[in-house]
NUPAKOL-786442 format. One record per atom (N, C-alpha, C, O): x, y, z; residue in one letter. Coordinates in steps of 0.02 Angstrom, whole numbers, padded with zeros to 5 digits, always signed. Example, Ala and Ser with C-alpha at 12.3 -4.5 7.8 and 13.67 -1.06 7.14 Angstrom:
+00660-00284+00390a/+00615-00225+00390a/+00660-00165+00390a/+00712-00166+00423a/+00642-00112+00354s/+00684-00053+00357s/+00645+00002+00394s/+00670+00057+00402s/
***
This chain:
-01232+00473-00378m/-01172+00448-00346m/-01112+00468-00388m/-01112+00461-00449m/-01061+00493-00354t/-01001+00513-00390t/-00948+00460-00380t/-00945+00427-00328t/-00905+00454-00429s/-00850+00407-00423s/-00785+00447-00420s/-00779+00500-00450s/-00738+00420-00383k/-00673+00453-00377k/-00630+00431-00435k/-00624+00371-00449k/-00600+00478-00468t/-00554+00463-00521t/-00484+00468-00493t/-00464+00519-00464t/-00446+00415-00501v/-00378+00413-00475v/-00331+00421-00534v/-00335+00385-00584v/-00287+00470-00528r/-00237+00481-00580r/-00186+00424-00579r/-00168+00400-00525r/-00164+00402-00637p/-00113+00349-00639p/-00052+00370-00597p/-00027+00425-00602p/-00030+00324-00555g/+00027+00337-00513g/+00009+00370-00446g/+00053+00384-00406g/-00055+00381-00435h/-00077+00415-00374h/-00132+00377-00339h/-00180+00407-00314h/-00127+00311-00336t/-00177+00269-00304t/-00166+00270-00229t/-00115+00246-00205t/-00214+00299-00191p/-00203+00304-00119p/-00203+00237-00084p/-00232+00188-00107p/-00168+00235-00028i/-00168+00175+00014i/-00238+00168+00043i/-00267+00218+00064i/-00266+00108+00045p/-00335+00098+00069p/-00345+00123+00140p/-00300+00121+00182p/-00406+00148+00153h/-00422+00175+00219h/-00427+00122+00273h/-00421+00139+00332h/-00438+00059+00256g/-00446+00007+00306g/-00382-00017+00339g/-00384-00060+00383g/-00326+00011+00319i/-00261-00009+00348i/-00257+00016+00420i/-00274+00073+00434i/-00233-00027+00465a/-00228-00009+00536a/-00183+00052+00546a/-00135+00063+00509a/-00200+00092+00596a/-00164+00155+00609a/-00089+00146+00618a/-00051+00186+00590a/-00064+00097+00657p/+00008+00090+00664p/+00044+00079+00597p/+00097+00108+00584p/+00015+00038+00555a/+00044+00024+00489a/+00040+00087+00445a/+00088+00102+00409a/-00015+00122+00448r/-00024+00183+00409r/+00028+00235+00429r/+00058+00269+00387r/+00039+00243+00495r/+00089+00291+00519r/+00159+00270+00498r/+00199+00313+00478r/+00175+00206+00501a/+00241+00182+00481a/+00253+00195+00407a/+00307+00215+00387a/+00202+00183+00366m/+00209+00196+00294m/+00218+00271+00282m/+00259+00290+00240m/+00180+00313+00317a/+00186+00385+00308a/+00256+00408+00328a/+00287+00450+00295a/+00282+00380+00383h/+00350+00398+00406h/+00402+00377+00354h/+00453+00411+00347h/+00389+00323+00318a/+00435+00300+00265a/+00424+00337+00199a/+00458+00324+00150a/+00375+00384+00198g/+00362+00423+00138g/+00316+00389+00089g/+00313+00408+00030g/+00279+00338+00111l/+00235+00300+00067l/+00164+00327+00071l/+00132+00321+00123l/+00141+00357+00017e/+00074+00386+00016e/+00029+00354-00036e/-00032+00361-00034e/+00058+00317-00083t/+00019+00286-00136t/+00038+00212-00143t/+00091+00191-00120t/-00006+00174-00175l/+00010+00103-00187l/+00070+00096-00233l/+00109+00049-00226l/+00078+00142-00279e/+00135+00140-00324e/+00201+00147-00285e/+00250+00114-00301e/+00200+00191-00235q/+00260+00199-00193q/+00272+00136-00151q/+00330+00117-00140q/+00219+00104-00129v/+00225+00042-00091v/+00259-00011-00135v/+00303-00047-00112v/+00238-00017-00198v/+00267-00065-00244v/+00342-00051-00252v/+00383-00097-00250v/+00360+00012-00263q/+00430+00030-00272q/+00472+00017-00208q/+00530-00001-00213q/+00441+00027-00150f/+00475+00016-00086f/+00494-00057-00079f/+00548-00073-00052f/+00451-00101-00101g/+00466-00173-00101g/+00435-00210-00043g/+00429-00184+00012g/+00416-00271-00057q/+00382-00313-00008q/+00426-00328+00052q/+00402-00326+00109q/+00488-00343+00041r/+00533-00360+00096r/+00542-00302+00144r/+00537-00310+00204r/+00555-00242+00117e/+00564-00183+00159e/+00499-00164+00193e/+00499-00144+00251e/+00444-00170+00157l/+00379-00153+00185l/+00363-00198+00245l/+00337-00174+00296l/+00379-00262+00239s/+00363-00308+00294s/+00403-00294+00357s/+00385-00318+00411s/+00457-00255+00352k/+00497-00237+00410k/+00468-00179+00449k/+00487-00167+00506k/+00420-00143+00419l/+00391-00085+00453l/+00345-00106+00510l/+00315-00159+00508l/+00341-00064+00560h/+00296-00076+00617h/+00224-00082+00594h/+00201-00043+00553h/+00190-00132+00619g/+00119-00140+00603g/+00105-00179+00540g/+00047-00188+00522g/+00157-00203+00506m/+00147-00239+00443m/+00139-00314+00456m/+00184-00353+00443m/+00082-00332+00482g/+00067-00402+00495g/+00034-00434+00435g/+00029-00404+00381g/+00013-00495+00444v/-00018-00534+00391v/-00080-00500+00364v/-00090-00496+00303v/-00122-00474+00408r/-00185-00442+00387r/-00171-00380+00345r/-00202-00370+00292r/-00126-00337+00368t/-00111-00276+00332t/-00081-00292+00264t/-00099-00261+00214t/-00034-00339+00262m/-00004-00357+00198m/-00057-00384+00150m/-00055-00369+00091m/-00104-00424+00175a/-00157-00451+00133a/-00201-00394+00107a/-00222-00396+00049a/-00216-00345+00148q/-00257-00288+00126q/-00221-00249+00072q/-00252-00229+00022q/-00157-00238+00080l/-00119-00202+00030l/-00115-00241-00035l/-00123-00213-00089l/-00103-00306-00030m/-00098-00348-00090m/-00165-00348-00128m/-00166-00346-00189m/-00220-00351-00091e/-00286-00350-00123e/-00298-00284-00159e/-00322-00282-00215e/-00280-00229-00126a/-00289-00163-00157a/-00244-00156-00218a/-00265-00129-00269a/-00183-00181-00213m/-00137-00178-00270m/-00166-00218-00328m/-00164-00196-00386m/-00192-00277-00314d/-00221-00320-00365d/-00279-00285-00400d/-00287-00290-00461d/-00321-00251-00362e/-00378-00215-00390e/-00356-00161-00439e/-00394-00142-00484e/-00295-00135-00430h/-00270-00081-00472h/-00217-00105-00521h/-00183-00065-00553h/-00210-00171-00528g/-00162-00199-00576g/-00090-00189-00556g/-00046-00186-00599g/-00077-00185-00492l/-00008-00175-00467l/+00015-00239-00432l/-00025-00277-00406l/+00080-00250-00433q/+00109-00306-00397q/+00182-00292-00382q/+00215-00252-00416q/+00206-00325-00330f/+00277-00318-00313f/+00317-00353-00368f/+00295-00404-00395f/+00377-00328-00383p/+00420-00362-00432p/+00439-00431-00406p/+00445-00442-00346p/+00449-00477-00452a/+00472-00544-00433a/+00542-00539-00404a/+00584-00501-00428a/+00554-00578-00351t/+00620-00575-00319t/+00661-00635-00337t/+00718-00641-00314t/
***
C-alpha cells in the first residue's frame, strides 16, 4: 500500500465535498485547504453550496492537517 505525501501548503480539498461547493471553491481559486484558510470562514460561507455539512467536512479535514481559521 502506498501513502500519498502532501507537500506543506498543498493539502488538497477533500474528495467528499459536494460538487456545487467544489465548483464554487474552484471558481474562487481555492484548490488547497491552506487557500481555504486564507480565504476565511465568513467569505467561504457565502459561496454557493457551502452548507452546514460541507463546512463540517472542511473543518474536519483542516483539523486533521493542523489547520484552522484565524480567530475573528
